[in-house]
C-alpha positions in Angstrom: -33.1 -81.1 -26.1 -30.0 -79.1 -25.8 -30.3 -75.4 -25.2 -27.5 -73.3 -26.9 -26.2 -70.2 -24.9 -26.9 -66.9 -26.3 -24.4 -65.2 -28.4 -23.9 -62.5 -25.4 -22.6 -65.3 -23.9 -19.7 -66.0 -26.2 -18.8 -62.4 -27.2 -16.5 -61.2 -24.4 -15.9 -57.6 -24.3 -13.1 -56.6 -26.9 -10.7 -54.0 -25.3 -8.6 -52.2 -27.8 -5.6 -50.4 -26.6 -4.9 -47.1 -28.9 -1.3 -45.4 -28.9 -2.0 -41.7 -29.2 0.8 -39.9 -30.7 1.1 -37.7 -27.5 1.9 -40.8 -25.7 -1.2 -41.1 -24.0 -3.4 -44.3 -24.0 -7.1 -44.9 -24.0 -9.4 -47.7 -23.8 -12.2 -48.5 -26.3 -15.1 -51.1 -25.1 -16.6 -52.6 -28.4 -20.3 -53.1 -27.4 -21.6 -56.5 -27.1 -24.0 -57.9 -29.5 -27.2 -59.1 -28.1 -29.6 -61.5 -29.7 -32.2 -63.6 -28.4 -32.0 -66.4 -30.8 -31.2 -69.2 -29.0 -29.8 -71.4 -32.5 -26.9 -69.1 -33.4 -23.8 -71.4 -33.5 -20.9 -71.1 -31.3 -18.6 -71.4 -34.5 -20.4 -68.4 -35.7 -19.8 -66.5 -32.4 -16.1 -67.3 -32.6 -15.7 -66.4 -36.0 -17.5 -63.0 -35.4 -14.8 -62.5 -32.3 -12.0 -63.2 -34.6 -13.2 -60.6 -37.1 -14.0 -57.7 -34.5 -10.5 -58.5 -33.0 -8.6 -58.1 -36.4 -10.4 -55.0 -37.2 -9.2 -53.7 -33.8 -5.4 -54.6 -34.8 -5.6 -53.1 -38.2 -7.0 -49.7 -36.4 -4.1 -50.0 -34.1 -1.6 -50.3 -36.5 -3.1 -47.3 -38.8 -2.5 -44.9 -36.1 1.2 -46.4 -35.2 3.1 -42.8 -34.7 6.3 -44.9 -35.3 5.3 -46.2 -38.8 6.5 -44.9 -42.1 4.0 -43.0 -44.0 2.5 -45.4 -47.0 4.6 -43.8 -49.4 7.5 -42.9 -47.5 7.1 -39.2 -47.6 7.9 -38.6 -44.4 11.6 -37.2 -43.4 11.2 -37.2 -39.9 14.0 -36.9 -36.9 13.7 -38.5 -33.3 16.0 -38.6 -30.2 18.2 -41.7 -30.3 16.5 -43.4 -27.5 13.1 -42.7 -28.2 10.2 -45.2 -28.6 10.4 -45.1 -32.1 13.8 -45.5 -32.4 15.6 -49.2 -32.6 18.6 -48.0 -30.4 17.9 -48.9 -26.5 19.9 -47.2 -23.7 22.5 -48.9 -22.3 20.5 -49.4 -19.2 17.0 -48.5 -18.0 17.0 -44.8 -17.0 15.1 -41.6 -16.8 16.0 -39.1 -19.5 17.4 -36.7 -17.2 20.3 -39.0 -16.5 20.8 -39.9 -20.4 21.0 -36.1 -20.9 23.6 -35.9 -18.0 25.6 -39.0 -19.3 25.3 -37.9 -23.0 26.3 -34.2 -22.0 29.3 -35.5 -20.2 30.9 -36.9 -23.5 30.6 -33.8 -25.1 34.0 -32.8 -23.8 35.4 -35.3 -26.5 33.3 -33.9 -29.1 34.3 -30.2 -28.4 37.8 -31.3 -28.2 37.7 -32.7 -31.6 35.8 -29.7 -33.3 38.6 -27.5 -31.8 41.5 -29.6 -33.5 39.5 -29.7 -36.6 39.4 -25.9 -37.0 43.1 -26.1 -37.1 43.6 -27.8 -40.5 45.2 -26.2 -43.1 43.6 -28.1 -46.0 40.1 -29.1 -47.1 41.7 -32.5 -48.6 42.6 -33.8 -45.2 38.8 -34.0 -44.1 38.2 -37.8 -43.4 35.3 -39.8 -44.4 33.3 -40.3 -41.0 35.5 -37.5 -40.1 36.1 -38.9 -36.3 33.6 -36.7 -34.4 34.4 -37.9 -31.1 30.5 -37.6 -29.8 30.5 -40.9 -28.5 26.8 -41.1 -29.0 24.4 -40.0 -31.7 21.9 -38.0 -30.5 19.2 -37.5 -33.2 18.6 -40.1 -36.3 16.8 -40.1 -39.2 15.1 -42.9 -41.6 17.0 -43.4 -44.9 17.1 -46.2 -47.5 20.1 -47.4 -49.0 20.7 -49.4 -52.4 18.4 -50.8 -54.6 16.1 -52.3 -53.2 16.2 -49.7 -50.5 17.6 -51.2 -47.2 16.4 -49.3 -44.1 18.8 -47.6 -41.7 18.4 -45.1 -38.8 21.3 -42.8 -39.1 22.7 -40.1 -37.2 22.8 -36.6 -38.2 25.7 -34.4 -38.3 26.2 -30.7 -39.3 29.7 -30.9 -38.7 30.7 -33.8 -41.1 30.5 -34.1 -44.5 30.5 -37.7 -45.7 28.5 -40.6 -44.9 29.5 -43.9 -43.6 27.4 -47.0 -42.6 28.5 -50.9 -41.5 28.3 -53.1 -44.0 27.5 -57.1 -44.3 30.5 -58.9 -42.8 31.8 -55.9 -40.6 33.7 -57.1 -37.8 32.5 -55.5 -34.3 29.7 -53.9 -36.1 25.9 -54.0 -34.7 23.4 -56.5 -36.1 21.8 -54.1 -38.1 24.1 -53.6 -41.5 24.2 -52.7 -45.3 24.3 -55.6 -47.8 26.0 -54.4 -50.9 25.3 -57.8 -52.5 21.6 -57.2 -52.3 21.6 -54.0 -54.1 21.7 -54.0 -57.7 22.9 -50.2 -57.9 25.8 -51.0 -55.6 29.5 -49.9 -56.9 32.8 -49.8 -55.4 35.0 -46.9 -55.9 38.9 -47.1 -56.6 41.8 -45.1 -56.4 41.6 -43.1 -59.3 38.7 -41.3 -58.6 38.6 -37.7 -57.6 36.4 -38.6 -54.1 38.9 -40.9 -53.1 41.5 -37.9 -52.9 39.6 -36.6 -50.0 40.0 -39.2 -47.6 42.7 -39.3 -45.1 44.0 -42.4 -43.8 44.1 -44.1 -47.6 45.7 -47.6 -48.2 45.9 -47.1 -51.9 48.9 -48.9 -53.5 51.8 -46.5 -55.1 50.9 -47.7 -58.3 48.3 -49.0 -60.3 44.5 -48.8 -58.8 42.8 -50.5 -56.0 39.7 -50.2 -54.2 39.8 -46.8 -52.1 40.5 -48.3 -48.7 41.2 -46.4 -45.5 41.6 -46.8 -41.7 40.7 -44.0 -39.4 40.5 -43.3 -35.3 37.2 -42.5 -34.1 36.1 -41.4 -30.4 38.9 -43.7 -28.7 37.8 -46.4 -31.4 38.9 -47.4 -34.9 37.4 -48.5 -38.2 38.6 -49.6 -41.7 36.3 -48.7 -44.4 36.2 -48.7 -48.2 34.8 -45.8 -50.3 31.6 -46.9 -52.3 28.5 -45.5 -54.3 24.9 -46.6 -54.1 21.6 -44.8 -54.4 20.3 -42.9 -51.2 16.8 -42.9 -51.1 15.7 -39.7 -48.3 11.5 -39.8 -48.2 10.7 -39.7 -51.9 14.0 -38.3 -53.0 16.7 -40.4 -54.6 20.3 -39.6 -54.8 22.0 -41.8 -57.2 25.5 -42.4 -57.0 26.0 -41.2 -53.3 29.7 -41.9 -52.1 30.0 -43.0 -48.6 32.2 -45.2 -46.4 31.3 -49.0 -46.1 33.0 -49.9 -42.9 34.3 -53.2 -43.0 35.9 -53.5 -39.3 35.5 -51.7 -36.0 37.4 -51.7 -33.0 35.8 -50.2 -29.8 31.9 -49.0 -29.3 31.5 -45.1 -30.0 30.8 -45.4 -33.9 27.1 -44.6 -34.5 25.7 -48.2 -34.8 23.9 -47.8 -38.3 25.9 -44.8 -39.5 26.1 -41.4 -39.8 24.4 -38.6 -42.4 26.9 -35.9 -42.8 25.1 -32.4 -43.4 28.2 -30.2 -43.5 29.5 -28.2 -46.6 32.3 -29.7 -47.8 32.6 -31.6 -51.0 31.2 -35.0 -49.9 28.5 -33.7 -47.9 24.8 -34.7 -48.6 24.0 -30.9 -50.0 27.2 -31.1 -52.2 26.2 -34.7 -53.7 22.8 -33.8 -54.5 23.9 -31.3 -56.9 21.0 -28.7 -57.5 18.3 -30.8 -56.0 18.2 -28.9 -52.6 19.7 -25.6 -53.8 22.2 -25.5 -50.9 19.0 -25.5 -48.3 17.9 -27.5 -45.5 16.7 -27.2 -42.1 15.3 -29.1 -38.8 13.3 -28.8 -36.1 14.7 -31.3 -32.9 12.3 -32.6 -30.8 13.2 -32.5 -27.2 14.9 -35.8 -25.6 11.3 -36.2 -23.9 10.0 -36.7 -27.1 9.1 -40.6 -28.0 7.8 -40.2 -31.9 9.0 -39.2 -35.2 7.9 -35.6 -34.3 10.9 -33.5 -35.4 12.1 -32.9 -39.1 14.6 -32.1 -41.8 13.4 -30.3 -44.9 15.6 -30.6 -47.7 15.5 -27.8 -50.3 13.7 -24.5 -50.5 10.1 -26.0 -50.8 8.7 -26.0 -47.3 10.6 -23.8 -45.5 9.4 -20.9 -43.6 8.6 -17.9 -45.5 9.6 -15.3 -42.6 12.3 -16.2 -40.6 14.9 -14.1 -38.4 18.6 -14.6 -40.1 22.1 -14.1 -39.2 24.9 -14.1 -42.0 26.8 -17.5 -42.2 30.5 -17.3 -42.1 33.1 -19.5 -44.0 36.4 -20.9 -42.5 38.5 -21.8 -45.8 40.6 -24.0 -43.4 37.3 -25.8 -41.9 34.6 -24.9 -44.7 32.4 -27.8 -43.2 31.8 -26.1 -39.8 28.6 -23.4 -39.7 30.2 -20.5 -38.3 27.9 -17.6 -37.3 28.6 -14.1 -35.8 27.9 -14.6 -32.3 28.1 -11.1 -30.7 27.2 -11.4 -27.1 25.2 -12.8 -24.3 22.4 -11.3 -21.6 21.4 -13.0 -18.7 18.1 -11.5 -17.8 18.5 -7.7 -18.7 22.0 -7.7 -17.9 24.6 -8.1 -21.1 27.5 -10.1 -19.9 30.8 -8.4 -20.0 33.9 -10.3 -21.3 36.4 -9.2 -24.0 34.7 -9.6 -27.4 38.1 -11.3 -28.6 36.5 -14.7 -27.2 33.5 -14.5 -29.4 35.4 -13.1 -32.5 35.5 -15.0 -35.7 39.3 -15.7 -37.0 39.8 -18.3 -39.7 43.8 -18.7 -39.1 42.9 -19.8 -35.4 39.8 -21.9 -35.8 38.1 -19.4 -33.1 34.4 -18.3 -33.2 31.1 -19.9 -32.6 29.3 -22.8 -34.6 25.8 -24.3 -34.7 26.3 -28.2 -34.3 24.0 -30.7 -34.1 25.9 -33.5 -32.5 26.9 -31.5 -29.1 24.3 -32.0 -26.5 24.6 -29.0 -24.5 26.2 -25.2 -25.4 29.7 -24.8 -24.6 31.7 -21.6 -24.4 35.1 -20.8 -24.1 36.1 -21.0 -20.2 36.4 -17.1 -19.7 32.8 -16.6 -21.5 30.9 -19.3 -19.5 32.4 -18.5 -16.0 31.1 -14.6 -16.9 27.7 -16.3 -17.9 27.8 -18.9 -14.9 28.3 -16.3 -12.3 25.8 -13.6 -13.5 23.1 -16.4 -13.6 23.8 -17.5 -10.2 23.5 -13.9 -8.7 20.5 -13.3 -10.3 19.0 -16.7 -9.0 20.4 -15.9 -5.5 19.9 -17.1 -1.9 20.7 -20.6 -2.5 24.0 -22.8 -2.8 24.9 -24.5 -6.0 26.0 -27.8 -6.4 27.6 -30.0 -9.8 25.9 -32.8 -11.3 28.2 -34.3 -14.1 28.9 -31.5 -16.9 26.3 -28.9 -14.8 28.1 -26.7 -12.5 25.2 -24.6 -11.8 22.5 -26.7 -10.3 20.1 -25.2 -7.2 17.0 -26.5 -5.6 14.2 -26.5 -7.9 12.2 -24.3 -5.6 14.3 -21.6 -6.8 13.4 -22.0 -10.3 11.2 -19.2 -10.6 14.1 -16.7 -10.0 16.2 -18.3 -12.8 16.8 -15.2 -15.6 16.3 -15.9 -19.3 19.4 -16.2 -21.3 19.3 -14.5 -24.5 22.0 -15.3 -27.2 23.1 -12.3 -29.5 24.1 -13.1 -33.0 24.1 -10.4 -35.8 20.8 -9.3 -36.9 19.2 -12.0 -34.5 18.5 -12.2 -30.6 17.6 -15.7 -29.6 15.6 -15.7 -26.4 15.9 -19.2 -25.0 12.5 -20.6 -23.0 13.5 -22.2 -19.8 13.1 -25.6 -21.2 16.2 -25.0 -23.5 18.4 -23.4 -20.6 17.4 -25.5 -17.8 17.7 -29.4 -17.1 16.2 -31.0 -14.1 17.8 -33.9 -12.1 16.0 -37.5 -12.5 14.9 -37.1 -9.1 13.4 -33.4 -10.0 14.4 -31.6 -6.6 17.5 -29.8 -8.8 17.5 -27.4 -11.8 20.7 -27.1 -13.4 21.7 -24.5 -16.1 22.3 -26.4 -19.2 25.5 -25.2 -20.4 29.1 -25.7 -19.9 32.5 -24.6 -20.5 34.7 -25.8 -23.7 37.4 -28.2 -22.6 40.4 -26.3 -21.6 42.8 -27.8 -24.2 45.3 -25.9 -26.2 42.8 -25.3 -29.1 39.9 -24.3 -26.8 38.8 -21.4 -29.0 35.5 -22.5 -30.2 31.6 -21.8 -28.9 29.4 -24.4 -29.8 25.5 -23.7 -30.2 24.3 -27.3 -29.0 21.3 -29.1 -30.0 19.8 -28.8 -26.0 19.5 -25.5 -26.9 18.5 -25.8 -30.6 15.1 -28.1 -29.7 11.6 -26.7 -30.8 13.5 -24.3 -33.2 13.5 -24.3 -37.3 17.1 -24.1 -37.8 17.6 -23.0 -41.6 21.0 -23.1 -43.4 21.1 -21.3 -46.6 24.7 -22.3 -48.1 24.0 -20.2 -51.1 22.9 -16.9 -49.8 25.0 -17.4 -46.8 22.8 -17.2 -44.2 21.3 -19.1 -41.1 17.6 -18.6 -39.8 15.7 -19.4 -36.8 12.2 -19.6 -35.8 10.3 -21.1 -32.9 8.5 -24.3 -34.0 7.0 -26.7 -31.6 8.0 -30.3 -33.0 7.6 -32.4 -29.9 
């Protein structure tokens, strides 16, 4: 008589890999089931193995930190090249080198922001306003159309209009929005008021036609058409949302799945959402080291911090989209850095002053201010030589990091003391630490100071455009 093997011989240990939200990995061993019955059929044992493995897979998926909530109620923010992002870095590299590379492209963006503030009329603000940042740093999940089509759009507080690549687009990424697949899609013609806010129009001199336009963008160019469709953010749906449907791109600097404008102009998210959000939003940007959807974008007054320090929000009538603040000074350690106050003064006519911007990587000060800050920082570190890496010109041996002074940004009614992780960056080899700030590009319109996203990480930044104030509070969102 043939003797069957006991069940324990068929049931191999089932090793399940659980991915923890904090990027740790743990292993779980499913205990063997023992039986002394020699008559258990091998097929039954195989079935049990399959059932156990299916349960294991379900459990792994249930804790997937990259998955949306079942009801899509989350509105989270991630770095462009995190593990949950669909975008892959151009090459395998450390996050330190990616920041250095991204920061090197800030110059183009800051130059563009400086030219924007010299504009005399609001109506010339373009769709996809040509923000020359070369790379999007933070993205949010949105759904566009009916039924919703998932897109990862770049957040930009210095842009009003949204744009996405549309199906059939020449030179665009593989992921595009399909107008034909949406029952709520509608093109806009040249007669609608929104079309009058687009620069580079191709409207006919007489009659009506599609609201088409052409734009230059950070060394690239694109053609688009102004359209409307439903925009879904978490559980909120904004009907008839106007955005640019990109038809063709020449170059590689346009955000691959589009851009969501959080500025203050008429085509921004806040303006088009009407009274839904009462002119209020906030975000917490996670560190570039953060892999998952740990940052958050909060729209409207509900859920905002109850106690938060604020500073006045200023308006430039020549460039109302930008979030100007009254920046009054800088301290390095306990030393107030001396420089002429005119370098920080808000002047709507020249566009000078200081803005808070989500698209620039490292904070940029006009050259005389940065030079004074850098020199005082070097003086207090002392005892070592300094070198340059990319945009960073104050790099030193990491062993001197304990001597690095704290940098404090002073605003009207608010002092922001930066933690070291918001003021220093390390080389990929880990041997050097660098001051994570730089001078604004020395061009003819270099009058703008920019508080950038590296200095905003792990802070709740609240914008209240009705009461004209900006709030800042510490919040760990890695």
